N, C-alpha and C positions, 0 to 999 in steps of 0.2 A: 505493499501500500503506499502510496507516495502522499506524503506529509507535505502541505505547502499552507501560508498563510494564505486565504481565498476570502475577501471582503465583498464578495459579487453581490448587487442589490443595496447594501450598506451606504447610509447617508452619514457624512463623518464633514464638522465644521474645527478647521483651526483658527484660533487666533494670531495675527503675526504669521501668517501662512505663505506671505508671498515673495520671501526674502530670506536668505539666511537658514538657520537653525529650520524655520517655520515651512520656508520652501524644500528645504531636504524631508520634511515631513510631512507636507501637503504629496510631491512626488512618488513619496513609498505608497501611503494608500490608495494613490490611485492606481498604480502599478499592481496594488492588489486585487483591483475591484472596484474600488470606492467609486460614490462621489461627492467628487472634494466643493465645498464651498469658504471661503477662506475671509479674513475680514481683516481690517487695518483704517490705524485715519486717513492715508492717505490712497487716491485710486494709483493703481501696478500701471505704468505706461502702457497703451495698447500693443497688444501681442506677448507683454512681459510673462503671461501667466501660461503653464499648459494647456494645452487645449483639453477644452472640455470643463478645466475649474473656475467656476462663480466666484465673482466678487460681492462683498458686503461692505461699505466704509461703514466707519463706526469704530467710536470712544469705548474700550469694555473697561476704564475706568468711571464710565458715567453709566449708572445703572440705568436708567431710561434708554442709553443705546442698546444697552446687552441686551435690555427684553425686544428694542426692534430687529438687533442684528439675528438672533438667535427665531424668533416671530416669523420674520423674512425669510430665513433658511428653510423652514417649515415650510412655507406658505410656497417654497419654489420646489421642493424634493418630496413633501408629503408624508416627513418623519424625520426623524435625529437619531441615527443608532451611536454615533460618538463625538463627541467634543474632547476637543486638545486645547488646550490652557497653553499654549507656548509662549503670548507677550511679554513681552519682560525684557529687564536690561535695567545700567546705571551707570552712568560715569564715576570715575573715580571721585574721593573726597574724604577726603579728613575725617572722623570723628569727631575729634571735640572742636571744628568751626564749622563741622554740616549744618544748616541753617533747617527749623523747625520745618518747613515748608520744605525745603529740598527732603529729608527724609522719610514726611508726607507723603510725598507722590511717591517714590521711591515704593514703601512700601502698599501702595494702593496698586502700583500697576501690578506687582512683583506676587501680593497675594490675596489684595482684600478683590482683583477682579477677577481672579483667577473662582475667587469664593463666590463672588455674582453670578459669570457665565457658569458655573458649575449648580448652583443652585432654578437657573431657567432651563437650564439643558435637564436636569432631572426634574422638573415640572413636567415635560417633555414624553421623559423616557417612562414615567412610571405610569404613564396614560398607556405604554406600548403589550402588545402583548409579552415580547420577547425583550423587555428593558431595555438597556443601553450600557455605553460603556462611556468614563469619563479618565482621562488618562493627564496627568500634572507633570507639566515639565521642570524641574529644577536644575539643580546645579548643585556642584561641587561644593560651592561657598555656603550652602546651605547643611555641611555635614561635618565643617572645621573653621576656623579663625580667619579673616578675610579682610586682613589690615588694605587700608583703601578704601572697600565697597563696604559698613560695617551694618548699615538698612539695608541693603540688599541681602545680604549672606541675612541676616535674620527671618528678613522675609521670609527669605527659600525655608529656612530652616520650620516658619512657622506652615508654608505649606505644605511639607511633608507631614507635620504633627495634624494639618487638616485632612489631609489624605486618607491618614489610618481614621479618622471620627467619620469623616465622610461615605467610609467602605462600610463600617457597623452601623450608621444609620438606614443609608439606602438600601442595604440589603434585604430581598433579594434580586429584588429587578435592574439594581444598577450598580456595577462596578467600579470602584475607582482607585488606580495606579495610579505610580508617578516614577519618570524617570528622570535621572541625576546625572548628568553632564559631566565631565572633566573638558578640558580645552577642544573648539569646535573651528575648524577652519572654515569660518566665515567671511562676506568679503572687509568686516574688520581687523582681521585678524594679521594681519601685512601691517596695518596700518598704527595697530597696540603692540602689535613688539617688534617690529621692524628687522634689523639686523640680526636678533636674538632668537629671531623664529624656531634654524637650526635648535641653536642650543635648548631652546625649550621644549621643542622634539625628544630631543634625546633624554629628558630626563622620564620620560614613558617608558613604562616596559615594556611595552607595546612597540616601540620604535619611532612613534607616530601621533602625529595628534588625532582628533577624528574627524569624518567627512559629516559635514547635515547628515547625509544616507545611513551614517552610523547610528544617529538617534533617528531616525524616520523609521528603523530595522526596530526597533525595542518597541517603537509608539504602536508599529503596525503591528506586531507579537502580542502585547498586551489587549489590543483593541479587538484580536480574532478571538474564534472561538478554542482554538489547542490552550487560549489563555483562561476556558472558561472557568475556572475554580480558584484561578489567583483574584484576590482583589485586598485590598490595603497594601501593598507590596511596592518598594522602591527594587527597581533597578537602577544598577553603578555605571554606567556607560563611559568609561577611562581612560581605558587602554590598558588595564591592570593599577593603578593609582597614579602615585606620584613620588616622587624619590626623595627623602629628606635627607639634610644635612649630614646626619648623625649616621648613617647608613653607609657614608664614603670616608668616617674615619675607621670602620671597621675591613677596609680592603688589604 
């Protein structure tokens, strides 16, 4: 028997699904047979999205816009089987001087927005005979100290806790899981690491940084029937971890 990720006739919503990690998720869900709707604050350039992918404009930090995004997706496709909370990110900021407004916006985007999308998606999925799946996209920043991105790391840690709680509250109709990504080669990777990119990749046991498709593969698996007994879990996609400085002392 051949085992494969099959999402034929499933409808997926991916927040921030037009570029970066979100684009990798969108492409993998599409390749598995799903009908994919993506949302974002800015309309992508004509032809920028893969064929067949639908776009809904909106800011997931605004509850009213979240309601419109999910409602529009359901109206267009007739149902919602998979919701992927991918939208997120934050610029560097020293914790000692970050403004209250800055921290509030970071937490809003990286945790509260995901809760709002999950709430609205769950309300739809609970009405469907076969329920649905919610996948939250986290970060290694939520699993370890994150100097320079304190509010972001705290928000992702909160998202991990939220994932487990929602998995309990919304079972058995809706499964809720998380994928925590390490360093991913997105559009911003070269700008962020510059001439240190190769050195950064060399610190990862598997010898390379993740591609967006690597995260997309984990999301597609969790969204598929192959993961039908997995809920409240966190899959870490980081190439084996980060080499800590003290390991070098043992060589």
